[in-house]
C-alpha positions, 0 to 999 in steps of 0.5 A, a space after each residue: 547540478 550533481 547528476 543521480 548516482 546510476 542506480 537512482 531513477 528519477 521516474 517523475 520527480 520521483 525516486 523509487 527504490 527497486 529492487 530487480 527481482 525475477 519477473 520485475 516489469 517495466 512500467 507500463 508507461 514508455 519512459 524511457 530513461 527507465 526504461 534503459 536502465 530497468 536491468 540496474 541493480 537497484 533503484 533508491 527511494 528517497 523518503 525526502 523527495 517523495 514525502 511532498 508529492 504523498 501529501 498531497 495524493 494522501 497515499 500512493 502505490 509505487 509497483 501495483 499489479 495495475 499500473 496506471 499512474 506515471 509514478 507506477 511501476 508494473 509488479 505482480 509479485 509484491 506490492 509498495 506502497 506509501 500513505 499518510 494521514 491524509 489517505 482515506 481506508 475502509 475497512 477490508 480483507 485479501 483473499 490472498 497474500 500478506 500485507 505489511 504495514 511500517 509506522 514512519 511517523 505519528 501514531 495510528 491504530 490497526 482493527 483488527 479480526 479474522 473475516 468471521 469474526 464479530 469482535 474488533 480488536 485493536 493494535 496500537 503502532 508508533 513510529 517503527 513498529 511493523 504489522 503483518 495482516 494474514 489473508 483472510 483477517 478483517 482490517 482498518 488502519 486509523 490514524 491516531 495523530 493528525 500527520 503520519 506516515 506508513 509504508 504498504 507492503 502485499 505479497 503476491 499482489 492482485 489487482 481489483 477490488 471487488 469478490 475474488 479473484 479481486 485482490 480485496 474486498 472492501 467489508 461494505 460492498 460485496 462481503 457476504 458478511 456484511 449486514 450478516 451479523 459482520 459489525 463494522 470497526 466502532 468510528 467507521 462511518 460507511 456514508 
């Protein structure tokens, strides 16, 4: 059995892209192999190895501000995650920070609107398409195919769901415009 290259680290069987930029911290858990090599100049995210795990989980963060799962890497500067068409998301917006989606496989539509507006707009996303979501833009990714994967980046990343100072505001949970002029996107059922 071949050992991984020096700049590739397996964390619980998952190899991750880990570009060391200022401020990245080691994971919140005690993983001696990771801690001993955290100063390597890059860890490779090997898609084929992660694909099966994503299919089971539906989606997961890799670099997150609140590391709670074994494969999480604590990072407050950027969020990196992967989701499949099995992931369940709710319409939401971020008070601060940008979010970018890159579709790897499948087709999806992103429904978007500025927080204070009523009308949702549709953006069709095909493999290798990207969409960038500005702070304050309500958005909801809805898959058009039964099978698909998307990579998600956020910066800065702010933990928590709810009203500020939390980073993510779900439309149906505390948004002052919900049921006060705001209309949920067609096809979304809050129940």
